[in-house]
C-alpha positions in Angstrom: -31.2 -40.6 61.8 -30.0 -37.1 61.3 -31.7 -34.5 59.1 -28.8 -34.4 56.6 -29.0 -38.1 56.0 -32.8 -37.9 55.3 -32.4 -35.0 52.9 -34.2 -32.6 55.2 -34.6 -29.2 53.5 -32.1 -26.6 54.6 -33.2 -23.0 54.3 -29.7 -21.9 53.6 -29.9 -18.9 56.0 -28.5 -18.8 59.5 -31.1 -17.3 61.8 -28.3 -16.2 64.1 -26.8 -13.9 61.5 -27.1 -10.1 61.8 -26.9 -7.9 64.8 -27.4 -9.3 68.3 -30.5 -8.2 70.2 -28.4 -7.6 73.3 -27.9 -3.9 73.9 -25.3 -2.1 76.0 -28.0 -0.2 78.0 -29.2 -3.6 79.4 -25.7 -4.9 80.2 -24.7 -5.8 83.7 -21.3 -4.1 83.3 -20.6 -0.7 82.0 -17.9 0.0 79.4 -15.6 1.3 82.1 -15.9 -2.0 84.1 -18.1 -0.8 86.9 -21.3 -2.7 87.8 -24.5 -1.3 86.5 -26.8 -0.5 89.4 -30.6 -1.3 89.7 -30.6 -4.7 88.1 -34.3 -5.2 88.5 -35.1 -2.1 86.6 -32.6 -3.0 83.9 -34.0 -6.6 83.5 -37.6 -5.3 83.5 -36.7 -2.8 80.7 -35.0 -5.5 78.7 -38.0 -7.8 79.0 -40.6 -5.2 78.1 -38.7 -3.4 75.3 -40.2 -3.1 71.9 -38.3 -4.9 69.2 -38.9 -6.0 65.6 -38.7 -9.8 65.6 -40.6 -10.2 62.3 -37.5 -11.0 60.4 -36.8 -14.0 62.6 -40.0 -15.8 61.4 -39.6 -15.3 57.7 
């Protein structure tokens, strides 16, 4: 049975609203269409970046 049928509480807020975490500096393609070089460095920087995710858990 689905949550709606069981009157499961809905928080009313979409956790996907707001700005996306993806940043242009970590993109595989640049704005002019060329491929961004050094993918390992780019992926490592994206993984290790500092970000405020506290609002996701409220």
